[in-house]
N, C-alpha and C positions, 0 to 999 in steps of 0.2 A: 553577519557576512554569511550566506549560504554553503554548507560543503560542497561547494561546486568541483573542487579540485578531483573528487573521489568519481569513482566509477561504482555505479549501483548497478544490479542484475534481478529481474525479476524472475524468479523462478516457480511454474506449476507445476505442481505434481499428481498425476495422479495413481495413486496407488491401487492395490487388488484391492478385490472387497472387502470390507471390513476390516481393511489393516495401515487406516490413515494413525492411528494413533501411531503407530513403530517409527513413522515419521517424527513425531515431536520428541519421542523418549531416544532416539539418534541425533538428539541437537547437539548433543556434546561431540560426540564424533565428525558429524557436519562442520562445526566450526574447526574442530583439529583439520580436518581433510581441506580447509579454505584459507588456513593460517599457513598450510603449506603451500601454497602460492603464492601468499602477500596479502590474502582476505580475510573473512571473518562475517559470522553470521551475524546478520542485522536482528532477524526475527523470523517466527513463523507462526502461521494460521492455518487453523480448519476451518473448513466451510459450517456457515450458518443458515445462509438464506441466501438463495441466488446463483449456487456451484453444487456440483456435483458433491453425494454425500463424504467421498472418500479422497476427493481433491484440496491437496496442503498447498498454499502458497506460504513461499520462502523468499525473503530478502537478504542476497549477501552483500557486501560492503567491500569495495579496493581502494587503498592509497594510490590516486592516480590513476592512469590507465589499466584495462584488464580486456582481458575477452571473455564474450559471454559463456564459449563455447568450453572454455575450459572451467570457468563455474560450475558450470554443470556436469562439465565431466566431474570433477571434486565432489559437488552433492550425490551423483546418482552411482559414484562407485561403492560410497558406505551406505546404500540404503538396499531393501530389499528391491526386485525388481518389481518395476510399475509399470503399469498398462499405457501410460503416457506420460511423455513432458515436453517442456519449452523455456527458453530461458531470452530474456530480453535485457540489454543497457540501457541504462539512463544514466541521468545525470542531474542532481539536486538543482531548482531554480532556489525560489523563497525559503523552503526551509527540505530536508533538517540542516541545523542550524553546525549542527555536529556531529560524529557518527554515534555518540549515544543513542542506545537501543531502546524503542516502548517496554517496558518492565508490570506496569498496570493491566490485571483483566479488562473487559469489557467488550463492548462493541465497536469492533473497527471497521469502517465501509474503504472500500477498494473502488474506487470510481475511475472511469478512463474516459477522457477526452480525445476526438480527433475533430480538429479544423483545419483553415487554411491555416499557414504559417501568418499572414499577413497579420491576422487578427488576435496575435500570440501577445502583442503588447497592452492589448486591452483587457484580455483575458486575464493575464496576468497580476497586474493595476486591482478588476473588479476583485481578484484573491485577496487581494494584500487588504483591499479597503473593507470588505465583507468580517474578515477572519476576527480580528478583536470582538465586534457587536457577538457577533458567533458564539465565539469562546466564551466571552461572560454572559451569556444568556441563559447555555446549554449546559454548563457545566463540562464542556467537550474542549477538544487540543486537536489542532493541527498539526499532525505527524509531520507530514513532505509532502511536496507538489515535485515531482520528479518530470523531466522531459525525456523519453527513448530518443537516444542514438542513431536507430537505423528507420525512423520515418520514411519514408519518400520524398524526392525533392517537392517543397514546394507545399507540404503538412507539417502541420505540430501534433504531433501526439504526447499524451501524457494522462501518468496515473497520479490522482490526489487520494491520500490516505486520512484517514479523518478517526479518533476515538470518542465513542461518547459512554455513558458508565452503564447504558444498558438499552435495549429495544424501544423502552417506552421513552426513553429523552428520544432515539431515531425519530419516534412518531410526533414527538412534543416540539423536535426544532424543525418539522416542516409546516407549524403554525401557527403563526405571529400571532401572539399575545400584548403586543402593544406596536405601539407608532416606531419606537429606535427597532424592534424585531423586525418590522415591516418594512423596512430601509434596508436590511441585513438582506430578507428576504428577496429583494428589488434588486439587487446587485446580482446575488447566486442564479437569478432567472435571467439578468443580462448577459452572464457569464455563460450559461445555457444555450441560451438565443444564436451564442458566436460560435456554438460549434455544429457541426454536420451529423456529428452520432455523438452519445454519453451514454455508459452502460454503467450500473453500481450493483455489486453485493457486498453479503456483508460476512463479519469472521468474527471469529474470541482468538487470543494468543494461546496458540502452544508453551510458548518461552517466557511467560508471566511468573514474578518473581514471588508475589502477594497470593494468588488461589490461581487453581483450573478450573476448567468451564466444565462439569460434568454433564450439562444437559442433553438430550439427545433431540437434534434440530428436524433431523430429519428420518 
């Protein structure tokens, strides 16, 4: 069963110029601040491709209900002044199954979807049908599919977080090399067609336990 009883919050923080690393260095303090209001830091990611150099994405997690504004205040209180920030609440759908955070470094893609709420059931079923083949073919993992709880009435907005080992596998996953991979791609293409909008950006994991990403992506 998914971790649906928990509240997750997506935080986007635009640090001062060249100060993105300070957010990663403050991960322990961020986690402590969130624990003070009943939450925890699920992960922190630095921009790789598609977002500003100094933008950091964080996800916090709370057991049960929580206010995104409270989570945002707890995070910002322990960070250097930021140029801009936002926070949106969301609930897990198919994944994650529990609150265990991702720990392996890699290429993490944050993809958002905006669709009519009437299309959600088919959208979710296509995700569930495509993921096993996607994960086995491309040495990749689906970390989570969350639905934003502040979406407009009649709309479904979602966040998909996937991990690949590197950018080479990102490219490889777009080019099916067998009938089984083509079937996975067909499901994902149908999923995209159900959406009115979708966007993706890639990141690497600041809170990785195995290794830090030292590349200069921008």
